[in-house]
C-alpha positions, 0 to 999 in steps of 0.5 A: 472471547476475543474478536479477531479480523483476518485478511487473506490475499489473492495468493492465499485463496488462489485455488480450491486447495488453498481455500481449504487451507485458509478454512483450516486456519480460520477454524483453528482461530475459531476453536481457540474461542474467538469470534472471527471476521475474515476479509478475502481478496479475489482468487489469484489473478482474477482482478487482472483478468477481469480488467483485461476482459473489460478492455477487450470489450471497451477501450474506455469502460465506464468507471461505475460498470468496471467497479461492479465487474471487479467487485465480483472477484472478492464475492467469489472468494468469500462464498467459496470460503464459506462453503469450505467452512460449512463442509468442515462443520462450522457456521459461516456466512459470506457478505459483500462489502455493502452488506458488511456496512462499508460506506464509501465516497463516489470515487470509482476505482479509488474510493475512500471508506467514509464509515463502517456500519458494523450492525449486520456483522455483529448480528451474524457473530452473535449467531455464532457465524464466522463472517466472511467479507468481500474485501476491496469494495464498498457502497455509496450513499446512492447504493452504487458499488465502488472499489478501493484501489490497490491494497483495498482488501488490506484497508477493508480489513483494518477499517472493519477491525476499527469499526468492530473494536477488534483486538487485532487485525491479522493480514495473511499473505505469501510472505512471512512478514516485514523484512529489512528489505525485499528478500528477493533482492537481498537474500540476507534480509532479516524478518522484523518481529515488530515495527512501529506505525510510523516506520511501517507507513514510510516503508509501505509508502516508498515501496514495501508491497507487503501492506498498503499505506492506507491500511497502516494509516487506519491502524495508527488512527484507531490504534489497531495492532496489525499482524503481517504473516504468511498463510502458508507457514506458522512463522510468527510474522511482524506485529505493527503497533504503536508501542515503542520498543524498550531496545534503544535503536540508533540505526536504519530499520529497513530499505525500501525501493520502488520502480514505479517512478517517472520524472517531469521537469519544467525548464526555465520557469519564471520565478514569481508568485502563483507559478507552482499553483498554476502547475499543481492545482490542474494536476490535482484536478486531473487526479494525478498524484505528485510525489517528490517536488524540487525547485532549483534556486532562482537565477535572474528570476528563472528556475527549474521545477521538477516533480515525480509521478507514478509511471502510469500517470506520466502521459496524463501529467504531461498532457496537463503540464505541457500547455501550462508550461507554454502559457507561463513562459517556461522554456520546455517540459521534459520527462524521464520514465526510467527511474526508481527510488531507494529509501532508508527508514528508521526512527533512530534517524531522528536524533542522530547524525550521519545517516545521510552522509553514510547513504550518500557515501555508499551510493557514491562508492557504487558510482550511483548518481542521485538525481533527486533527494527527499526526506522526512524525520525518519526517512531519506529517499534518493531518486536514481536510474532504474538500472541501479536500484538493485545495486543500491538496495544491496549496498545500503543493506550492507552499509547499515548492517541490516543483515545482522539479526 
């Protein structure tokens, strides 16, 4: 008997008929002789609707109260799924994140899971129940409800799989798996049967929305295989795991893109020790996540410092950096929110030359200007104008021949 954790996203439980469809899929897994734990997201756009309602009542809702409000969406989904399974003759019980033993820190709206106490879940499984858990949420040591931020239900599912020692964590969504690129932009994009943790982490971090990076990190840390598949078809999906494929790969595996990019440049910065810390420590203290950082070569001890943030954090970042720029004697602080990034990802890039040259040459042929470049061992990312992202993704997909199965 295997223990399997399944997660169903908001589109999979958007209405009564879709919840019944999920119940049938869960029942089939149970009938195959498995113990089943199910993590669910809120129905459809419930979370967004609750956020809108909160801001209609309070322009700055208290973070604790907002977390309590948002956690109700997943509770609704879990109870309805339990009811659907019971109607089909299966024993099922719904649990909140707190009841399931998901312990977090105190950072409301972006909490981190500290540990999972699986005791209650194990007891319910031993009673023969399908255990349905509200994703996206946990509880602090002081018994306050927290939410985990974007992709929180993915993270909940993988954390529970690790805590329970599950054989696999199955993430069911509205897509058939991980593709070589976003099929909405590139109709020729191909599904990947498998992908390594490292490649998936880069793809997810740099724009692929199919799975949250935190979930991938947990999967790799605890060696939990993650299957990403559609809840609407029986297509096999994509298995994310740590085992290396026997196929010798010497090519890019996927193209990721992201339009949630804003750039800040501090112009005319004195080039002396402590300047970077003076800028980035206050940003970190303000909760601003900085991505790409580029500093130009110093000329007469003066340089320019450029970095990127998410568009939603641009205003806060400028509020922090503006006064600092003046205090350190910089000439000015400017921003640009009309940017995007496009990345090529593949472990085949580690020990073979020519990938950067082909990427840059392809973008040049499309007359796409590169504003910033950042790399890792298995990724090259270019920051470009947002209006050219679609063209860049399609051109790179062709250039690296990813349309070939």
